[in-house]
N, C-alpha and C positions, 0 to 999 in steps of 0.2 A: 205291363208294369215296368217302369224304367229302371236303369241300373242303380240309381241312387237309392231306390226302395229296397232292391236286393242287398245293396251294401249296408243299409241301415238294419235290415233284418239279420244279416250276418254278424254285424257288430253286437246287436242285441243278444243273439244266441250265444256269442262268445262271452259276453258279460254275465249272462245268466249262468253259464257254465262255471265262470270264475267265482261267482257268488256262491254257487253250490259247493265248490271246493273249499271256500272259506268257512262256510257253515260246518262242513264236516271236520275241518281242521280245528275249529273252535268249539265244537259241540261239547257240552258238559259230560264228564265221565265220573261215575260213582257219585252222582248227585252234587258235585262241586263244579262250578263254572271255572274253566281254565282262564288263567291270566296271561301275562306277557310270556311269549315263547322265548326263552333265553338265547342269547347269541351262541352259535355253535351247534344248535339243534338242527335237525334236518328240516328243510322246507318241504311243502307238499310235493315238489317234483323229485325229491330224493337227494338233492344237492345240498351241500353245506352252506348255510347262510352266513353272511358277514355279521360281526358283532354289532349290537345295538349302539355301541359307543360311537360309531361313525355316523354322523348326521349328514344327509344329502338334501340339498335345497333345490327343489324344482316346483313346478306349478301344481296347485290344488292338491288333489288326492292321488295324483299319478304315482308319487313315491310310495304311498301307503299301499296302493294296489299291487305295485311291483313287489313290495316286500311280502305281501300276503300270499301271492300265488306263484312267485318265481324266485330263483336265486338273485341276490343283489349283484349288480354289476358296477364296477368302478371305471368302465371304459366308455361311458356314454357322453363324455365331455362335460359332466356335471361338476360343480364346485364341491370339494370334499373338505370336511374339517376332521382331521385325524386326532385320535386320542394320544395324549402324552402323559405317561404315568408320572405321578407326583410322589416324592419320597414320603414315607409315613413310618412312624415308629411303632405302630400297633395295628397294621392292616392284617387281614386274615391270610396268613401264609403268603403264598405267591399267586393266589388265584384271583384276588380282587382287592386292590387298594384304592384309596381315594384317587379320583381321576380329575384331570383338567383337560381342556381341549385347546387346540391351537388353530387359529384361522389366520394364515400368513405368519403370525407370531403367537406364541403361547399366551393365553390369558387366564389368570386365576379369578374366575367368576363362578357364581352359582349356576347350576344347570338351567333352572327356570329362567333366570335373568338373561343368560346368554342366548337361549333359544328365542326369547321374546325380543331380543335386539333386532331381529330380522323381520318382526311382525309390523304390519302397517298400523298407523293410528286408527282409532275407531272411525268407520266410514261415515260420510255425510248421508243426508236423506236421499240424495241423488244416487249414491252408491248402493244404499239399501234397495231402492226401487230397481236399480239395474240388476242386482242379484235376484230379486224376486221375478223380474221379467225373464231372466235367463232360466230360472227354475221352472217357470210356467211354460217356457218354450220347450224345454227338455221333456217335460212331463205333461204336455197339453192333452194327453189322453184321459186325464182326470175328468170325471163327469159326475153328474148326479148331485151337484152342489146346490143345496137349498138352505134357507135360513134355519130349518128344523132338522135337516138330515144331510150329513156330509160323509160320504164314503170314499175312502182312499183306495184307488185301484192298485193292482199288483205292482206297477212300476214305481209309484210313489212310495209304497211300503218297502220295496226293494231299495230305493234310494235311502230311506231312513235306516234300513238294515245295514247298508254299506257304511253309513256314518259310525255305527256302533261296532261293526265287525271288520273294519279295515285291517288293522294290524296293531300290535302293541304301540308302535310309534304314534298312530292316530289316536289311540286311547289315552296315551300318557303325555304326548307332546302338545302343550298348549299353543305352540306356534302354528302347527298344522290346523288345529281347531280354529284359531282366530283368523288365520289367513284364508279360511274357506268361506268367509262371508256368511252365508246362510247357516253353515255348521256351527257358527260361533254362538247362535242363540238357542241353544238346546234346553229343552226339558222343563215342564211344569209338573203338576201332580198327576200320577198315573191313575188315581182313583176319581178325582173330580175334574181333571183337565184344567184346573185353575193355575194361572201363571204365578210364579212365586216371587216376581219382582227382584229386588236387590239381593235376595237370598239365593239367587240363581247360581248353580254350580255346573260346570261342564260335565256331561256324561255322568250325572249323579242322580237324576230323576228318571221317571219312566216315560212320560209322553213328550213328544217333540214340539217345542214352541214354534220352531220354524215351520212345521206343518200348519200350525194355526195361522201364521202370517200368510202362508201360501194360500190357504183356504180363503182368507179375506180378499186376497188379491184376485183370485179366480172368480169369486162371487161378484166382483165389480162389473164384469162384462164390458160394456161399452163405456163405462164410467172411469176407465183406467187413467184418463188424463185429468182426473179430478184432484181434489186436495188429499194428499196422503200424509199430512202433518201428524195425524194421530198414530199412524204406523211408525213414523220416525220417532215419536215420543216414546212409544212402547219399546222400540228398539234401544233407545238411549237408556231407558230404565233397565233393560236387560244388560246393557254394557256396563252398568254400575256393578253388577254382579260378576262380570267377566274381567273388569280391570284389576281386580284383586290379584289376578294371575301375574301381573307385572312384578309382584313380590314373590320370592321363593316360598315354598311350603314351610321351610324352616323359619324364615322370618315371620311368617304369619303365626306359626306356633309360638315362637318366642314373644311376640307382641301380646298374644292371648295370655300367656303365663305372666307377663309383666303386669297386665291389667288385674289378674287374679291376685298377685302379690300386693298391689296397691289397695285393692278392696279389703284384703285381710288386715293390712296395716291400719286402714281407716277404722275397721271394726274394733281393733284393739284399742285405738285411741278414744273412739266414741263410746266404747262399751255397748255397742248396739250392732245390729246386722242390717244388711240391705238385700232384699230379695224381690224378684219379679212376681212371686206367687205367695200364697198364704202358706206359712210354715206350720206343719202339724206337730212337730216336736222341736223344742228349743233346749239345747243342752245347757244345763246350769248346775252349779253345785261344786263341792270340793273334790269330786272324783276326777275332774278334768284339770289338766295343767293350765289351760286358758280356755274357758268355755266360749268366749266371744271369738277368739281366733279359730277354734275348731269349728264352730257353727258356720262362720263365713267361709272357711276353707271348704267345708262340705257343700255349701251352696254353690261356690265357684266350680267345684268338681262336677257337680250335677249339670251345671250350665255349659261347661267347656270341654271337659276331659274326654279324649277319644283314644281308643286303643286299637291298633291294627294287629290282628292275629294272622301270622303267616299261614297261607293256605297250603303250602308245600307239605308233603309227607302223607303217609297213609296210616290208617288204624292197623294194629292196636298201639303202635309206638306213639303216633301223633294223633291229635284231635280226639283222644279218648283217654279215660282214666277210671279208676275205681269210684263207684258211687255209694258204696256202703263199707262198713267195717272201719278200721282204725285210720285208713288213709283216704277216707271218703272225700275230704275237702279238696283233694287233688282233682278228681274227676268232676266234682260238682262245679268247681271254678271254671274248668275248661268248657264244660257244657253251658254254663251261664254266659261266659264272655263271648262264646261263639253263637249264642242265640240271636235270631233276627230281632227279638224283642228287646235286647239289651240296648239302653240308651248310650252306652259307652262304646259300642262297636263302631269303628270307623268304616265308612263305605269305600274308602280309598286310602292307601298308605300316606298320601300327601296330607290328609286331614289329621293324621295321628300325632299325638304328643309322645307316646311310648309304643313299643313294639313287643308283643308277647310271643314267646317260643312255645308252642302248644304240645310239648312232648311230655310223656308220663314216665317218670323213673320207675314207678311201681310196675307198670306194664312191661317195661324193658327187663326188669329183674325177673318177672314171672315168665316171660316168653324166651328170654335169652339165657338165664342162669338156672332156672328150676328144671330138673332136680339138681341140687348141689350134692356132689358125691365125694368131693375131696377139698382139702384146704385151698388148693389152687383155684377152685371155682369161685372163691370170694374175691379174686383179683378184679379190680374195677376197670381194667383196661378196655374191655368190650363196651361197657357203658360209656366210658369217656370218648371212645372212637365214634360211637353213634351220635353223641351230642355235638362233637366237633365237626363231624361230617355234615350234620344238619345246618350248623352255623355256616359252614362253607357253602352249602347250596344257596341259602338265602342271601349271603353276602356277595356271592357271585352273580346273583340274579338282580338284586336291588343294591342301591348305594347307601342304605340307611345305617347298616352296621358300621361301615367304615368311616362315615362322616362323623360319628361320635365315639368310635372305638367301643361300641356296645353300651355306652353309658345310658342310653334311653331304651335299652332292651331289658327284659326280665323273664324269668322262669318261675314256676311254682311247683313245689313238690313237698309231700309229707313223708316220703320214705326216708329211712335212716341213712341210706346211701347217697341221698341227694347232694349233700355238701361236697361229695367227692367228685362230682362231674367237672369241677373247675381245677382239680388238683393236677391234672396232666399238663396244663398250660396256664400257669398263673398269670402270665403277661396278657394272654388273650382275654382272660376273664377279669382283668384288673378293675375295670369300671362297670362290669356287668352286675345287675341287681339280682340277687337270689332271694326268692320268697320261700321261706323254709319253716317247717315245724321244728326241725332239729336246729334251733337257733343257739348254738353253743359258742360263746365268745372265746373259749379256750381252744377251739378248733377252727378259727379263722372267720367266724361270723362277725361282720362289721355293722353295727346298728346304724351308722350314718348312711351306708350304701344298701345293706340287705334289709329284709323285712321278716319279722317273726309272725307266723300265722298259727292260730290255735289248732291243736289236734283234737278232732271231734269224732267220736265213735258213733256211727249211724248203723243201727241194726237194719236188716232187710225189711222192707215194707214200711219204714218210717222215715220221715224227713228230718226229724229232730226228736231227741228224748223229751218225754213229758216232764214238766216242772212239778216235781213232788217235793214237798218240804213242810215241816212243822213250823209254827211261829216260835220265836226265841224261847218263850217260857216253857215250851214242851220239848226242848232239845236237852235231853238228860245226859248224853254222852259228850265228854270233853273233846276227845280226838278219836279219829278212826282211820284205819288203812286196811285194805284187803288186796293182796296181790302177790305174785311170785317174786322170788329173790333174784330178779334180773339186774345185774350190775352191782358194783361195790357199795353204792349208797343204800340200796334196799337191803343188801346183806347186813350192813351195819345196823339199819333200823330193826330188822328182824332179830338180830342178835341181842339187842338191848330191850326190845319191847314185845316180842312175839308171845301172845297168850299169857302175859304177865300182869296186866293191870286192867281193872274194870273201867277206869276212867279213860285210859289211853288204850283203846282196843286195836291191836295190830294182829292181823291174821294172814298167814300164807295161804291158807284154805279156809273159806268161811264155814263156820259150823252149820249143821243142818238147821233149817228154820229161818234165820234172818235173811232178808233180801238185801242185796248190795245197795241198790238205789234207795230203798226205804230206810236203810241204816244211815246213809248219808243225810237223808232228810231229817233224822233225829239227832244229828251231831252238830255241835257248835263249830268245831274246826276240823276240816278234812285234810289229812296229810297227803301231800303230793310230791313224793320223792322221785328224783330222776331214776330211770332204769338204765339199760345199756346206753341209751341216748337221753338227752336232757328233757325232751318234751314228753308230756303225759296227757292222755285224755281226761285225767282226773281233775285238772284245773277247770275245764269246761263243765264237767259233770258236777263239781262242787258248786259252781256258779248257778247251774240249772236248778239245783236242789236248795239254794239259799244257804249253803254252808260256806263259811269263810275259808278260802284255800290257804294252806300252809305250804309254801314253796321250800323244799329242802334240796337246794342245789347252790353251787358256788359260781356257776357260769351260764345260767339260763337267762336269756333275754326274753322277758314276758311279752306276749302279743300286745300291740297297740300302746306300748310304753311311751311313745312320743305324744300321745294324747291323754292317756289315763294315768292317774297317780295310783300306782299299785299299792302303796302303803295305806291308802284309804279304804281298801276292801280286801286286803290280803296280809299275811304275815310271812316274813322271810326268816328262815332259820339256817344258819351255816351248818355244813355237814359235821364239823367237829363238835357241834353242840347238840347232836342227836340225843345223847344221854340226858340232856337237860330239858327235853321237850315238855314234860309235864309242868315243871316249875315255871318255864317261860310262859306257857299259856295261862297258868293259874294267876300269874302276876299281872295279866292284862285286866284293867278295871272293867267291871261289868258294863258301865256306861259306854266305854270305848268299844266293847264288843257289840253292843246294840247299834252303835253308829256304823260300824263296819258291816254288820249283817244287813242293815238297811241299804248301805251302799252296794252290797252284792246284788240285791234285787234291782238296783238302778242300772247296773252294768249288764244285766242279763240281755237286754235288747241288742247289745253290741256283739254278743256271742251266739245269737240265734241265726240259724240258716233258713232262708226263705227261697222258694222258687215259684215265680220269678222273684228276684231280689227286691228288697224294700230299703228305703233310706235308713241309714244308721245300723243296718244288720251286719252280720259278719262279712258278707261279700263286700258291702260298701266300705267297711272298716279296713279290710285287706287292700282294696283298691285305693282307699284314701291314704294308706301308708305309702303305696307306690306313688301316688299323686304328690305327696309331701316331698318325697325324694326328688321328683322331677322339678318341683318348685325350687328346690335348694341348689340347683345349678342351671346355668344358661350355656347353650352351645353357641360358639362364634358363628354368626350368620354369614361369614365369608367362607365357611367350609364348603369345599367342593368334593366331588367324588371321581 
């Protein structure tokens, strides 16, 4: 055997060893696939790697292999584009601000645009054939190709593995993908093998389309000098899906949002909707501020909206939350948005319109604060440090927070302490959207930016309370409340009405016999006073039982108020008018009550929790509130990181 064979075997052994090292480095831990290894982390050799911010341009996948298996070197005569920090008014401390890069001279350009400046134009049919010939030469050990059975040997499979497991730069840098020729035509359906045409996205499907083209090439045998026009046509179709990468991910997101805004305006003007599929529910009636706008907005959300949930962090603080009891909506939302079945889940952060921070304030309080033994234990500083540290981690690893100052990021929590997470650094959270049950406008809740979410009590073993309620003619009780004297509003209510009136039944402790939910189902108006905090599960419970909710609070922003007209299905009573409750309710005409009670039944679907989620249910309504706030602002597409 000549020396060239020994040399090839040596190279092959070395490459297989490198591939093994890469697989170990990128192997999933704890059931979650690892993403980009941030700059400053140790490489597999134990040396400290250079930051991802410095891009090195050299041939093919050599740069990716070097970054994956060895420390980066800047002494190889390669051309380097160094990072140049750009001033920012609201970057995350000192660890990751918006970045620009300079090549000879600093340039303020978007990352995707700049990297693609060095990419070649889509290759011709001759170039495609050349790439396929080269691939066939490198992996000519492939055999067993027939029209009915095609098996990919180990080396071809390893080649495909290298495309996906090279390094974060290869995964996230479209220039390296596009300059690789064969690697630019990735991925059809993993289940059917069907090529997805213009909907192609790099490294976002399962099976490799380049392997399909390679298979066709190898099957030709002696006919390789024949007509390969069809291969070129298929390649050109694939490139239609690849060329969208010439636009930055932010530009693509903003263009989609602009199209959604235009569709909503058209629906308002035409008083009709446009949908690609049959609509099973059409919002209509006086309970909606603008049913046509809401319907079209919901259609556009289902069609376009993508949420990236940061994968960083471990349970129980992150990616987990309570699924039952009073704070159940917190854990249920995290579980739903992270589900593989969720149509809103983005497969890559570049697809996302908004970014979700999946921490649970309830779990933080339970594991960090409980048991509380002194007044000092109520200090929120530990909670605030955990949240700020988490933002620091994701902002240091990704550029998305700093490009928008957190404006397209949100959290969700039902815990009473949740609003306080932003108190330690108001400037940092100035644009950040908080999705809260405790939507208290007197404590900094801003309806234009923040989102009010209903507080839903879920007993163990049930997904949602049963809808129990009598028809209006069988509701003999004018008003009802049962609950502890939590907070000054309830104390005032109990002071004036506790066990004093058969029409206005107010109890701190229910008498033996009556059932709480059953009593609500026999009542016309259910009193929903704020407790220590403004939110109360009684609002949702009243709606479930067909009872008109009576909101007793001066600063509570009701859920979904940007879509629903609360005056059409609820009553608002100021705290100072608690002594007048009976007179106020008795003065409401019976006909108006019947309309409100009927409207309560109509809004029930928007407060119901389903798993998996269904259109117009509480999950979709919460997400629609986030979607609306994202529609209401546009990020400058010239932003860089």
